[in-house]
Backbone of each chain as ProteinMPNN parsed JSONL, in Angstrom:
{"seq_chain_A": "MSVEDRIKNEVEGTPVVLFMKGTPMFPQCGFSAAVVQVLGHFGVEYKGINVLEDDEIRNGIKDYSNWPTIPQLYVKGEFVGGCDIVREMAADGELATLFKDKGVPVKAA", "coords_chain_A": {"N_chain_A": [[-30.328, -11.2, -18.582], [-29.931, -8.801, -21.137], [-32.153, -6.169, -22.23], [-31.944, -5.75, -24.911], [-30.959, -8.209, -25.807], [-33.122, -9.809, -25.127], [-35.085, -8.845, -26.884], [-33.862, -9.388, -29.318], [-33.802, -12.188, -29.207], [-36.534, -12.687, -29.347], [-37.292, -11.633, -31.918], [-35.734, -13.105, -33.576], [-36.45, -15.611, -33.0], [-38.983, -16.213, -33.86], [-40.709, -16.277, -36.93], [-42.439, -14.113, -37.753], [-43.037, -11.236, -35.994], [-44.912, -9.069, -33.989], [-44.686, -6.125, -32.289], [-46.783, -4.581, -30.122], [-49.585, -2.576, -28.884], [-51.64, -3.926, -26.582], [-53.284, -7.014, -27.442], [-53.302, -9.407, -30.198], [-55.943, -10.304, -30.254], [-57.251, -8.415, -28.685], [-56.545, -5.505, -29.46], [-55.2, -2.413, -28.225], [-54.939, 0.03, -29.329], [-55.469, 2.066, -32.116], [-53.616, 2.035, -34.202], [-52.078, -0.224, -33.791], [-54.127, -2.066, -34.049], [-54.695, -1.789, -36.749], [-52.488, -2.947, -38.013], [-52.689, -5.561, -37.1], [-55.004, -6.234, -38.423], [-54.15, -6.188, -41.107], [-52.26, -8.282, -41.075], [-53.93, -10.347, -40.424], [-55.465, -10.424, -42.685], [-53.635, -11.422, -44.555], [-53.298, -13.832, -43.443], [-51.065, -14.772, -42.077], [-49.02, -16.494, -39.707], [-48.183, -15.192, -36.569], [-46.377, -13.731, -33.812], [-47.708, -11.83, -31.291], [-46.536, -9.244, -29.292], [-47.236, -7.769, -26.337], [-46.573, -4.613, -25.486], [-47.49, -3.119, -23.435], [-47.549, -4.665, -21.249], [-45.013, -4.854, -20.426], [-42.66, -2.86, -19.486], [-39.929, -2.639, -19.909], [-39.449, -3.806, -22.397], [-41.123, -2.138, -23.842], [-39.841, 0.356, -23.824], [-37.308, -0.427, -24.674], [-37.61, -1.436, -27.254], [-37.851, 0.725, -28.886], [-35.321, 1.817, -29.019], [-33.973, -0.331, -30.02], [-34.679, -0.561, -32.716], [-34.319, 1.979, -33.544], [-36.653, 3.544, -33.764], [-39.438, 5.452, -33.084], [-42.023, 4.744, -32.351], [-44.873, 2.577, -31.662], [-47.106, 0.365, -33.234], [-44.572, -2.147, -34.193], [-43.328, -4.057, -36.783], [-41.674, -7.118, -37.363], [-39.944, -9.221, -39.593], [-38.471, -12.261, -39.987], [-36.416, -11.449, -38.278], [-35.831, -8.924, -39.187], [-36.532, -5.441, -39.106], [-39.497, -4.177, -40.353], [-41.397, -2.077, -40.407], [-43.695, 0.48, -39.205], [-47.158, 1.196, -38.588], [-48.089, 2.842, -40.836], [-46.288, 2.158, -42.87], [-46.585, -0.612, -43.094], [-49.224, -0.73, -43.953], [-49.047, 0.675, -46.4], [-47.27, -0.98, -47.79], [-48.767, -3.295, -47.939], [-50.836, -2.457, -49.576], [-49.489, -1.899, -51.932], [-48.581, -4.322, -52.744], [-46.102, -5.058, -51.939], [-45.735, -6.208, -49.472], [-46.719, -8.771, -49.683], [-44.823, -9.772, -51.425], [-42.572, -9.582, -49.823], [-43.172, -11.438, -47.747], [-43.219, -13.743, -49.278], [-40.595, -13.83, -50.325], [-39.221, -14.166, -47.967], [-40.02, -16.587, -47.185], [-42.339, -16.931, -45.681], [-45.315, -18.461, -44.922], [-48.422, -17.663, -46.453], [-51.978, -17.183, -46.351], [-53.628, -16.412, -48.551], [-52.719, -16.435, -51.944]], "CA_chain_A": [[-30.294, -10.925, -20.025], [-30.251, -7.394, -21.423], [-33.394, -6.025, -23.002], [-31.592, -5.912, -26.325], [-30.902, -9.649, -26.071], [-34.496, -10.342, -25.06], [-35.767, -8.491, -28.133], [-33.191, -10.148, -30.382], [-34.301, -13.567, -29.118], [-37.926, -12.706, -29.827], [-37.444, -11.403, -33.37], [-35.026, -14.154, -34.321], [-37.003, -16.903, -32.621], [-40.271, -16.398, -34.514], [-40.576, -15.629, -38.248], [-43.135, -12.821, -37.817], [-43.297, -10.741, -34.642], [-45.476, -7.719, -33.934], [-44.716, -5.438, -30.994], [-48.038, -3.839, -30.226], [-50.297, -2.225, -27.655], [-52.731, -4.878, -26.493], [-53.011, -8.331, -28.017], [-53.981, -9.559, -31.492], [-57.385, -10.437, -30.02], [-57.748, -7.153, -28.125], [-55.611, -4.38, -29.607], [-55.618, -1.266, -27.416], [-54.568, 1.246, -30.024], [-55.932, 1.94, -33.498], [-52.507, 1.753, -35.117], [-51.786, -1.654, -33.612], [-55.266, -2.804, -34.612], [-54.601, -1.756, -38.21], [-51.493, -3.937, -38.442], [-53.316, -6.857, -36.82], [-55.965, -6.465, -39.506], [-53.382, -6.522, -42.314], [-51.679, -9.629, -40.909], [-55.069, -11.263, -40.485], [-55.839, -10.501, -44.101], [-52.694, -12.328, -45.211], [-53.376, -15.139, -42.801], [-49.762, -15.257, -41.618], [-48.876, -16.741, -38.273], [-47.237, -14.261, -35.959], [-46.434, -13.591, -32.363], [-47.949, -10.463, -30.834], [-45.949, -8.964, -27.979], [-47.925, -6.614, -25.769], [-45.583, -3.786, -24.783], [-48.111, -2.528, -22.243], [-47.322, -5.583, -20.133], [-43.577, -4.977, -20.196], [-42.064, -1.528, -19.687], [-38.557, -2.756, -20.408], [-39.579, -4.011, -23.846], [-41.783, -0.968, -24.411], [-38.815, 1.367, -24.059], [-36.161, -1.012, -25.368], [-37.877, -1.685, -28.671], [-37.668, 1.991, -29.615], [-33.88, 1.949, -29.272], [-33.524, -1.489, -30.806], [-34.9, -0.315, -34.141], [-34.261, 3.423, -33.793], [-38.001, 3.857, -34.271], [-39.993, 5.99, -31.839], [-43.43, 4.425, -32.095], [-45.395, 1.211, -31.679], [-46.544, -0.978, -33.462], [-43.397, -2.426, -35.01], [-43.388, -5.404, -37.351], [-40.406, -7.746, -37.727], [-40.038, -10.458, -40.345], [-37.176, -12.948, -39.989], [-35.437, -10.658, -37.535], [-35.634, -7.579, -39.746], [-37.582, -4.449, -38.889], [-40.195, -3.835, -41.591], [-41.95, -0.731, -40.281], [-44.845, 0.682, -38.336], [-48.49, 1.084, -39.175], [-48.204, 3.454, -42.175], [-45.469, 1.415, -43.827], [-47.208, -1.916, -43.307], [-50.417, -0.521, -44.79], [-48.617, 1.034, -47.764], [-46.678, -2.165, -48.428], [-49.861, -4.222, -48.234], [-51.587, -1.906, -50.702], [-48.648, -1.935, -53.135], [-48.168, -5.686, -53.051], [-44.729, -5.304, -51.464], [-45.736, -7.057, -48.282], [-46.873, -10.143, -50.183], [-43.511, -10.138, -51.964], [-41.663, -9.773, -48.682], [-43.482, -12.719, -47.102], [-42.819, -14.805, -50.211], [-39.13, -13.874, -50.357], [-38.688, -14.617, -46.677], [-40.508, -17.929, -46.924], [-43.415, -16.928, -44.687], [-46.548, -18.923, -45.568], [-49.609, -16.816, -46.367], [-53.22, -17.893, -46.655], [-54.007, -16.085, -49.922], [-51.524, -16.303, -52.788]], "C_chain_A": [[-30.673, -9.456, -20.258], [-31.533, -7.335, -22.249], [-33.118, -6.198, -24.492], [-31.541, -7.391, -26.704], [-32.287, -10.283, -26.033], [-35.223, -10.085, -26.378], [-35.188, -9.285, -29.299], [-33.688, -11.594, -30.392], [-35.719, -13.669, -29.67], [-37.977, -12.625, -31.353], [-36.709, -12.458, -34.195], [-35.604, -15.532, -34.036], [-38.325, -17.23, -33.287], [-40.223, -15.654, -35.845], [-41.231, -14.25, -38.321], [-43.511, -12.403, -36.394], [-43.835, -9.322, -34.724], [-45.434, -7.21, -32.492], [-45.877, -4.464, -31.056], [-48.565, -3.439, -28.853], [-51.56, -3.071, -27.595], [-52.3, -6.2, -27.13], [-53.699, -8.435, -29.379], [-55.504, -9.675, -31.328], [-57.995, -9.131, -29.525], [-56.71, -6.037, -28.244], [-56.124, -3.174, -28.824], [-55.226, 0.06, -28.055], [-54.937, 1.039, -31.482], [-54.825, 1.559, -34.474], [-52.089, 0.287, -35.01], [-52.891, -2.493, -34.245], [-55.173, -2.871, -36.137], [-53.604, -2.793, -38.719], [-52.013, -5.357, -38.209], [-54.271, -7.228, -37.962], [-55.243, -6.872, -40.799], [-52.832, -7.948, -42.217], [-52.775, -10.686, -40.974], [-55.512, -11.486, -41.92], [-54.935, -11.476, -44.859], [-52.761, -13.734, -44.63], [-52.021, -15.677, -42.37], [-49.805, -15.527, -40.116], [-47.865, -15.768, -37.711], [-47.399, -14.271, -34.456], [-46.652, -12.119, -32.035], [-47.336, -10.28, -29.45], [-46.539, -7.664, -27.461], [-46.953, -5.775, -24.945], [-46.163, -3.153, -23.519], [-47.897, -3.404, -21.005], [-45.852, -5.614, -19.736], [-42.876, -3.654, -20.519], [-40.657, -1.595, -20.279], [-38.565, -2.928, -21.937], [-40.152, -2.75, -24.5], [-40.771, 0.135, -24.727], [-37.679, 0.822, -24.924], [-36.377, -1.163, -26.859], [-37.657, -0.416, -29.505], [-36.195, 2.225, -29.939], [-33.391, 0.85, -30.204], [-33.581, -1.197, -32.297], [-34.697, 1.144, -34.522], [-35.58, 3.886, -34.423], [-38.84, 4.258, -33.058], [-41.385, 5.49, -31.456], [-43.71, 2.925, -32.168], [-46.74, 1.292, -32.4], [-45.254, -0.998, -34.294], [-43.465, -3.885, -35.468], [-41.983, -5.878, -37.745], [-40.687, -9.028, -38.496], [-38.631, -11.036, -40.455], [-36.074, -12.071, -39.372], [-35.232, -9.249, -38.031], [-36.824, -6.68, -39.47], [-38.193, -4.049, -40.233], [-40.757, -2.421, -41.527], [-43.07, -0.688, -39.27], [-46.126, 0.632, -39.148], [-48.577, 1.631, -40.607], [-47.503, 2.597, -43.226], [-46.101, 0.064, -44.122], [-48.44, -1.767, -44.208], [-50.054, -0.182, -46.228], [-48.08, -0.19, -48.497], [-47.747, -3.194, -48.776], [-50.598, -3.757, -49.485], [-50.799, -2.03, -52.009], [-48.211, -3.337, -53.534], [-46.77, -6.034, -52.541], [-44.687, -6.245, -50.276], [-45.872, -8.525, -48.686], [-45.532, -10.639, -50.71], [-42.523, -10.427, -50.844], [-41.903, -11.124, -48.009], [-43.001, -13.877, -47.976], [-41.297, -14.962, -50.191], [-38.541, -14.437, -49.075], [-39.204, -16.007, -46.305], [-41.55, -18.007, -45.825], [-44.712, -17.36, -45.377], [-47.704, -17.937, -45.375], [-50.821, -17.618, -46.823], [-53.588, -17.696, -48.131], [-52.749, -15.873, -50.746], [-51.438, -14.913, -53.398]], "O_chain_A": [[-31.614, -8.942, -19.653], [-31.937, -8.313, -22.878], [-33.947, -6.724, -25.235], [-32.011, -7.786, -27.772], [-32.587, -11.186, -26.815], [-35.885, -10.969, -26.921], [-35.919, -9.788, -30.153], [-33.961, -12.157, -31.453], [-36.056, -14.621, -30.374], [-38.624, -13.447, -32.003], [-37.023, -12.675, -35.365], [-35.296, -16.501, -34.73], [-38.753, -18.385, -33.289], [-39.749, -14.519, -35.896], [-40.654, -13.32, -38.885], [-44.213, -13.125, -35.686], [-43.289, -8.478, -35.435], [-46.058, -7.78, -31.597], [-45.94, -3.617, -31.947], [-48.075, -3.887, -27.817], [-52.44, -2.951, -28.447], [-51.112, -6.459, -27.326], [-54.585, -7.637, -29.683], [-56.26, -9.195, -32.174], [-59.115, -8.78, -29.895], [-56.072, -5.666, -27.259], [-57.33, -2.935, -28.762], [-55.189, 1.092, -27.385], [-54.738, -0.047, -32.026], [-55.064, 0.849, -35.451], [-51.785, -0.359, -36.013], [-52.623, -3.503, -34.896], [-55.527, -3.882, -36.743], [-53.844, -3.443, -39.736], [-51.795, -6.245, -39.033], [-54.33, -8.377, -38.398], [-55.677, -7.788, -41.497], [-52.93, -8.724, -43.168], [-52.574, -11.777, -41.507], [-55.884, -12.593, -42.311], [-55.401, -12.253, -45.692], [-52.329, -14.7, -45.258], [-51.83, -16.891, -42.298], [-50.53, -14.874, -39.366], [-46.81, -15.544, -38.305], [-48.395, -14.743, -33.907], [-45.871, -11.263, -32.451], [-47.591, -11.073, -28.543], [-46.368, -6.602, -28.059], [-46.555, -6.167, -23.848], [-45.423, -2.707, -22.642], [-48.042, -2.949, -19.87], [-45.481, -6.327, -18.804], [-42.548, -3.373, -21.671], [-40.248, -0.724, -21.047], [-37.8, -2.288, -22.658], [-39.716, -2.349, -25.579], [-40.844, 0.768, -25.779], [-37.157, 1.519, -25.794], [-35.437, -1.034, -27.643], [-37.318, -0.491, -30.686], [-35.859, 2.761, -30.995], [-32.524, 1.063, -31.053], [-32.664, -1.533, -33.047], [-34.88, 1.515, -35.681], [-35.598, 4.532, -35.471], [-38.945, 3.489, -32.103], [-41.872, 5.779, -30.363], [-42.904, 2.135, -32.659], [-47.469, 2.257, -32.171], [-44.901, -0.038, -34.979], [-43.632, -4.806, -34.668], [-41.214, -5.147, -38.369], [-41.546, -9.822, -38.113], [-37.716, -10.381, -40.955], [-34.961, -11.979, -39.891], [-34.544, -8.455, -37.389], [-37.976, -7.098, -39.584], [-37.478, -3.63, -41.143], [-40.614, -1.65, -42.476], [-43.358, -1.664, -38.578], [-46.161, 0.093, -40.254], [-49.087, 0.947, -41.495], [-48.034, 2.342, -44.307], [-46.149, -0.36, -45.277], [-48.666, -2.576, -45.107], [-50.671, -0.685, -47.167], [-48.389, -0.414, -49.667], [-47.644, -3.883, -49.791], [-50.942, -4.565, -50.348], [-51.385, -2.243, -53.07], [-47.544, -3.515, -54.553], [-46.311, -7.166, -52.693], [-43.723, -6.989, -50.094], [-45.23, -9.404, -48.111], [-45.149, -11.785, -50.474], [-41.746, -11.38, -50.904], [-40.959, -11.865, -47.734], [-42.449, -14.859, -47.48], [-40.776, -16.07, -50.059], [-37.502, -15.098, -49.088], [-38.869, -16.539, -45.247], [-41.645, -19.011, -45.118], [-45.163, -16.699, -46.313], [-47.932, -17.442, -44.272], [-50.708, -18.589, -47.571], [-53.825, -18.658, -48.862], [-51.816, -15.207, -50.299], [-50.498, -14.621, -54.137]]}, "seq_chain_B": "MAETYHDRILRKLTEGLAPAALSVRDESHKHAGHGDRVAAAGKGAHAPVDGQGETHFHVEVVSARFDGLSRVNRQRLVNDLLADELRERVHALSMRCQSPSEVG", "coords_chain_B": {"N_chain_B": [[-49.357, 35.051, -29.238], [-48.382, 31.724, -28.683], [-46.6, 29.664, -30.985], [-48.413, 27.13, -32.59], [-48.401, 23.496, -32.293], [-49.077, 22.369, -34.685], [-48.288, 24.371, -36.489], [-45.594, 24.489, -35.936], [-44.754, 21.968, -36.802], [-45.306, 22.179, -39.503], [-43.547, 24.251, -40.17], [-40.996, 23.154, -39.508], [-40.839, 20.919, -41.173], [-41.002, 22.118, -43.626], [-38.653, 23.622, -43.643], [-36.785, 21.573, -43.338], [-37.183, 19.709, -45.381], [-37.718, 20.905, -47.798], [-40.25, 20.724, -49.234], [-42.194, 19.606, -52.094], [-44.842, 19.335, -51.9], [-46.985, 19.591, -49.091], [-48.88, 18.615, -46.342], [-50.392, 19.03, -43.183], [-52.217, 17.592, -40.718], [-54.279, 17.866, -37.942], [-55.33, 15.28, -36.078], [-56.348, 14.76, -33.656], [-58.883, 14.832, -32.566], [-60.057, 12.501, -33.383], [-59.19, 10.736, -31.604], [-60.069, 11.417, -29.176], [-60.594, 11.079, -25.735], [-59.724, 8.519, -25.76], [-57.221, 8.098, -24.677], [-57.751, 8.553, -21.963], [-59.53, 6.528, -21.4], [-58.005, 4.238, -21.76], [-56.042, 4.741, -19.876], [-57.549, 4.564, -17.588], [-57.994, 1.891, -17.528], [-55.665, 1.098, -16.568], [-53.474, 0.481, -18.063], [-51.879, 2.237, -19.383], [-51.61, 2.858, -22.145], [-51.368, 5.133, -23.52], [-50.208, 8.495, -23.521], [-51.696, 10.946, -21.385], [-54.634, 12.395, -22.716], [-55.515, 15.617, -23.078], [-57.624, 16.949, -24.11], [-57.069, 19.218, -25.471], [-56.242, 18.883, -28.004], [-53.836, 18.521, -30.733], [-52.232, 16.247, -30.361], [-52.258, 14.056, -31.983], [-51.205, 13.642, -35.22], [-51.459, 13.786, -38.795], [-49.36, 13.574, -41.524], [-48.671, 14.522, -44.812], [-46.289, 14.345, -47.231], [-44.342, 15.445, -49.954], [-41.242, 15.134, -51.261], [-38.052, 15.768, -52.702], [-35.961, 14.957, -51.193], [-36.52, 12.436, -50.342], [-35.852, 10.732, -52.324], [-34.505, 7.678, -53.316], [-34.44, 6.734, -50.718], [-35.43, 4.26, -48.329], [-38.725, 3.224, -47.239], [-38.749, 3.11, -44.471], [-36.505, 4.689, -43.797], [-37.271, 7.175, -44.796], [-39.363, 7.849, -43.075], [-37.923, 7.921, -40.74], [-36.366, 10.164, -41.181], [-38.29, 12.207, -41.094], [-39.227, 11.814, -38.466], [-36.905, 12.457, -37.067], [-36.614, 15.18, -37.661], [-38.756, 16.13, -36.271], [-38.281, 15.593, -33.644], [-38.301, 17.04, -31.196], [-40.978, 17.854, -30.955], [-42.255, 15.398, -30.856], [-41.275, 14.433, -28.473], [-42.181, 16.292, -26.617], [-45.02, 16.58, -26.823], [-46.553, 15.511, -29.011], [-47.885, 12.422, -29.651], [-48.63, 10.633, -31.567], [-47.892, 10.13, -34.871], [-48.766, 9.868, -37.983], [-47.872, 9.126, -41.334], [-47.368, 9.911, -44.821], [-44.96, 9.51, -47.089], [-43.598, 10.661, -49.95], [-41.598, 10.648, -52.93], [-41.055, 13.121, -55.498], [-41.174, 11.838, -58.006], [-42.856, 9.73, -57.621], [-45.383, 10.607, -57.45], [-48.359, 10.552, -58.982]], "CA_chain_B": [[-49.75, 33.657, -29.058], [-47.303, 30.774, -29.002], [-46.771, 28.887, -32.206], [-49.044, 25.833, -32.309], [-47.621, 22.351, -32.769], [-49.376, 22.253, -36.106], [-47.46, 25.314, -37.237], [-44.19, 24.077, -35.761], [-44.511, 20.821, -37.693], [-45.302, 22.74, -40.856], [-42.312, 25.027, -40.351], [-39.799, 22.308, -39.481], [-40.785, 20.057, -42.359], [-40.714, 22.994, -44.759], [-37.216, 23.936, -43.572], [-35.94, 20.385, -43.407], [-37.402, 18.839, -46.539], [-38.026, 21.698, -48.995], [-41.227, 19.855, -49.899], [-42.968, 20.021, -53.269], [-46.206, 19.393, -51.362], [-46.978, 19.261, -47.663], [-50.076, 18.914, -45.553], [-50.319, 18.598, -41.788], [-53.59, 17.569, -40.228], [-54.46, 17.485, -36.536], [-56.391, 14.264, -36.011], [-56.518, 14.437, -32.236], [-60.305, 14.638, -32.258], [-60.422, 11.1, -33.631], [-58.694, 9.925, -30.489], [-60.531, 12.056, -27.937], [-61.124, 10.18, -24.709], [-59.169, 7.178, -25.852], [-56.142, 8.034, -23.681], [-58.345, 8.441, -20.628], [-60.152, 5.219, -21.252], [-56.949, 3.253, -21.591], [-55.398, 5.03, -18.593], [-58.45, 4.06, -16.557], [-57.826, 0.435, -17.479], [-54.406, 0.866, -15.881], [-52.488, -0.085, -18.974], [-50.963, 3.284, -19.832], [-51.352, 2.748, -23.578], [-51.283, 6.449, -24.099], [-50.056, 9.657, -22.665], [-53.025, 11.51, -21.18], [-55.127, 13.305, -23.735], [-56.132, 16.645, -22.238], [-58.737, 17.589, -24.793], [-56.623, 20.426, -26.165], [-55.805, 18.548, -29.355], [-52.402, 18.577, -31.037], [-51.51, 15.062, -29.899], [-52.215, 13.104, -33.091], [-51.131, 14.344, -36.5], [-51.175, 13.053, -40.03], [-48.542, 14.402, -42.399], [-48.412, 14.023, -46.16], [-45.209, 15.176, -47.743], [-43.656, 15.055, -51.181], [-39.956, 15.834, -51.227], [-36.943, 15.122, -53.425], [-35.048, 14.376, -50.194], [-36.869, 11.024, -50.131], [-35.351, 9.926, -53.448], [-33.505, 6.671, -52.97], [-34.548, 6.287, -49.328], [-36.467, 3.266, -48.044], [-39.876, 3.765, -46.489], [-38.351, 3.273, -43.071], [-35.597, 5.828, -43.65], [-38.048, 8.408, -45.016], [-40.073, 8.193, -41.832], [-36.908, 8.286, -39.738], [-35.979, 11.548, -41.467], [-39.355, 13.06, -40.546], [-39.206, 11.689, -37.002], [-35.743, 13.196, -36.554], [-36.902, 16.618, -37.763], [-39.813, 16.47, -35.309], [-37.942, 14.927, -32.376], [-38.743, 17.861, -30.052], [-42.438, 17.829, -30.878], [-42.648, 14.049, -30.432], [-40.927, 14.268, -27.069], [-42.944, 17.202, -25.758], [-46.47, 16.497, -26.811], [-47.172, 14.707, -30.062], [-47.563, 11.016, -29.436], [-48.895, 9.801, -32.735], [-47.607, 10.84, -36.104], [-48.83, 8.977, -39.132], [-47.374, 9.907, -42.467], [-47.174, 9.363, -46.161], [-43.772, 10.206, -47.589], [-43.364, 10.295, -51.343], [-40.69, 11.487, -53.696], [-41.838, 13.727, -56.582], [-41.353, 10.912, -59.13], [-43.886, 8.733, -57.299], [-46.705, 11.233, -57.385], [-48.954, 10.487, -60.313]], "C_chain_B": [[-48.62, 32.725, -29.493], [-47.633, 30.029, -30.298], [-47.404, 27.524, -31.861], [-48.13, 24.705, -32.787], [-47.857, 22.139, -34.263], [-48.438, 23.137, -36.917], [-45.971, 24.989, -37.106], [-43.839, 22.938, -36.707], [-44.397, 21.297, -39.133], [-43.962, 23.446, -41.132], [-41.089, 24.108, -40.428], [-39.694, 21.41, -40.711], [-40.502, 20.885, -43.607], [-39.215, 23.311, -44.81], [-36.363, 22.7, -43.874], [-36.04, 19.597, -44.702], [-37.614, 19.594, -47.848], [-39.099, 21.002, -49.833], [-41.885, 20.48, -51.135], [-44.445, 20.108, -52.881], [-46.154, 18.965, -49.906], [-48.341, 19.569, -47.071], [-49.912, 18.304, -44.168], [-51.718, 18.709, -41.209], [-53.609, 17.11, -38.77], [-55.631, 16.516, -36.459], [-56.7, 13.882, -34.575], [-57.971, 14.149, -31.88], [-60.732, 13.185, -32.445], [-60.06, 10.209, -32.448], [-59.166, 10.469, -29.142], [-61.065, 11.006, -26.976], [-60.445, 8.833, -24.677], [-57.997, 7.014, -24.879], [-56.688, 7.829, -22.278], [-58.899, 7.041, -20.382], [-59.081, 4.166, -20.985], [-56.244, 3.468, -20.255], [-56.242, 4.468, -17.449], [-58.327, 2.549, -16.41], [-56.479, 0.064, -16.872], [-53.296, 0.343, -16.776], [-51.516, 0.964, -19.517], [-50.632, 3.225, -21.305], [-50.963, 4.089, -24.167], [-50.883, 7.471, -23.065], [-51.458, 10.244, -22.471], [-53.405, 12.453, -22.322], [-55.938, 14.36, -22.99], [-57.272, 17.394, -22.925], [-58.351, 18.854, -25.539], [-56.159, 20.136, -27.593], [-54.293, 18.548, -29.472], [-51.593, 17.417, -30.457], [-51.329, 14.051, -31.024], [-52.219, 13.884, -34.413], [-50.95, 13.369, -37.649], [-50.479, 14.013, -40.988], [-48.448, 13.74, -43.765], [-47.376, 14.935, -46.78], [-44.581, 14.557, -48.99], [-42.356, 15.849, -51.222], [-38.906, 15.043, -51.986], [-35.935, 14.509, -52.456], [-35.327, 12.885, -49.975], [-36.353, 10.121, -51.241], [-34.309, 8.929, -52.959], [-33.529, 6.202, -51.527], [-35.656, 5.248, -49.197], [-37.616, 3.938, -47.305], [-39.485, 4.054, -45.046], [-37.466, 4.506, -42.907], [-36.267, 7.165, -43.952], [-38.734, 8.833, -43.719], [-39.092, 8.567, -40.732], [-36.485, 9.741, -39.925], [-37.016, 12.511, -40.878], [-39.357, 13.012, -39.018], [-38.05, 12.484, -36.397], [-35.998, 14.703, -36.589], [-37.894, 17.059, -36.683], [-39.544, 15.861, -33.923], [-38.443, 15.716, -31.162], [-40.25, 17.759, -29.856], [-42.917, 16.465, -30.368], [-42.361, 13.849, -28.95], [-41.864, 15.083, -26.17], [-44.444, 16.88, -25.684], [-47.081, 15.502, -27.798], [-46.871, 13.242, -29.824], [-48.037, 10.084, -30.53], [-48.717, 10.636, -33.989], [-47.679, 9.823, -37.226], [-48.422, 9.789, -40.344], [-47.333, 9.127, -43.761], [-46.052, 10.189, -46.776], [-43.482, 9.753, -49.012], [-42.294, 11.188, -51.962], [-41.487, 12.004, -54.902], [-42.11, 12.754, -57.732], [-42.456, 9.895, -58.869], [-45.292, 9.305, -57.305], [-47.296, 11.283, -58.784], [-50.128, 11.398, -60.467]], "O_chain_B": [[-47.992, 32.922, -30.534], [-48.795, 29.808, -30.638], [-46.958, 26.854, -30.93], [-47.212, 24.924, -33.577], [-46.944, 21.775, -35.003], [-47.863, 22.697, -37.913], [-45.193, 25.186, -38.04], [-42.778, 22.934, -37.331], [-43.513, 20.875, -39.879], [-43.342, 23.258, -42.179], [-40.246, 24.267, -41.31], [-38.602, 21.17, -41.226], [-39.843, 20.416, -44.534], [-38.594, 23.273, -45.872], [-35.353, 22.781, -44.573], [-35.101, 18.898, -45.084], [-37.684, 18.971, -48.908], [-38.88, 20.722, -51.011], [-42.1, 21.689, -51.212], [-45.203, 20.875, -53.475], [-45.377, 18.086, -49.533], [-48.889, 20.652, -47.276], [-49.367, 17.212, -44.009], [-52.325, 19.781, -41.211], [-53.02, 16.086, -38.423], [-56.774, 16.879, -36.738], [-57.246, 12.811, -34.309], [-58.257, 13.33, -31.007], [-61.638, 12.695, -31.769], [-60.553, 9.089, -32.311], [-58.706, 10.023, -28.091], [-61.877, 10.157, -27.345], [-60.562, 8.087, -23.704], [-57.795, 5.935, -24.321], [-56.158, 7.034, -21.501], [-58.749, 6.465, -19.305], [-59.228, 3.317, -20.105], [-55.887, 2.505, -19.576], [-55.707, 3.959, -16.464], [-58.524, 1.995, -15.329], [-56.175, -1.113, -16.68], [-52.292, -0.18, -16.291], [-50.458, 0.622, -20.046], [-49.5, 3.509, -21.695], [-50.299, 4.155, -25.202], [-51.184, 7.329, -21.879], [-52.322, 10.049, -23.326], [-52.572, 13.211, -22.819], [-56.934, 14.037, -22.344], [-57.813, 18.356, -22.38], [-59.195, 19.492, -26.168], [-55.733, 21.045, -28.306], [-53.567, 18.573, -28.478], [-50.424, 17.576, -30.106], [-50.369, 13.28, -31.027], [-53.122, 14.677, -34.679], [-50.376, 12.29, -37.501], [-50.953, 15.123, -41.228], [-48.178, 12.544, -43.866], [-47.561, 16.15, -46.848], [-44.33, 13.354, -49.071], [-42.367, 17.08, -51.217], [-38.868, 13.814, -51.927], [-35.146, 13.646, -52.841], [-34.466, 12.158, -49.48], [-36.403, 8.896, -51.126], [-33.353, 9.295, -52.275], [-32.722, 5.356, -51.143], [-36.687, 5.337, -49.864], [-37.496, 5.061, -46.817], [-39.836, 5.088, -44.479], [-37.659, 5.285, -41.974], [-35.858, 8.19, -43.407], [-38.695, 9.997, -43.321], [-39.382, 9.42, -39.893], [-36.271, 10.464, -38.952], [-36.662, 13.505, -40.244], [-39.474, 14.044, -38.358], [-38.198, 13.108, -35.346], [-35.637, 15.417, -35.654], [-37.875, 18.207, -36.239], [-40.467, 15.647, -33.138], [-38.952, 15.128, -30.208], [-40.734, 17.599, -28.736], [-43.847, 16.377, -29.567], [-43.117, 13.172, -28.252], [-42.281, 14.623, -25.107], [-45.046, 16.909, -24.61], [-48.0, 14.755, -27.463], [-45.703, 12.855, -29.798], [-47.863, 8.869, -30.431], [-49.314, 11.702, -34.143], [-46.77, 9.012, -37.403], [-48.606, 11.005, -40.375], [-47.273, 7.898, -43.796], [-46.176, 11.4, -46.959], [-43.157, 8.589, -49.244], [-42.116, 12.338, -51.561], [-42.485, 11.395, -55.287], [-43.161, 12.832, -58.367], [-42.941, 9.261, -59.805], [-46.272, 8.571, -57.179], [-46.785, 11.98, -59.66], [-50.733, 11.45, -61.538]]}, "name": "protein", "num_of_chains": 2, "seq": "MSVEDRIKNEVEGTPVVLFMKGTPMFPQCGFSAAVVQVLGHFGVEYKGINVLEDDEIRNGIKDYSNWPTIPQLYVKGEFVGGCDIVREMAADGELATLFKDKGVPVKAAMAETYHDRILRKLTEGLAPAALSVRDESHKHAGHGDRVAAAGKGAHAPVDGQGETHFHVEVVSARFDGLSRVNRQRLVNDLLADELRERVHALSMRCQSPSEVG"}
């Protein structure tokens, strides 16, 4: 399977997927940790994929989304953004709207 | 003296975005030692940080070029303008991209 297909399977197989450095329990980069914190705040279920454990994904994800950095958040197969964008959207209420529109259950309404 | 990365970023964004406001901040000090620590753990989370700074930057830019662009496409525009810097040395670039109408 090509790396593109592997990534496609991941982002289409789980409603919320975060490509990150480290794991949700032990993020290894401040930017990844910030997104983990935002997702934790919303209480959404997501799959964290540690790119440090997989060089093919680590490089492939940058081409997949035409986005040079990690973390990268995907909701229902769509690329949402990296750390800055996720934080801005959380602050502006756009992220809550996105989860609602995409039918992703959140803890706090 | 060679142009610093800070000044290169400033110049390229000024040329590329004709910004109404622009600030570029070197935040490498906040990450000092963190590359080494992660490298020591064998995970390669980071390119080596050599203590010379200019690896982590925060950019705030207000430009009419962002009008009508999504958040993702605004950042892509900045990333494209700074592709050389990102490839050569800068490995973290956080940013806030606003159009003039959004600045209150």
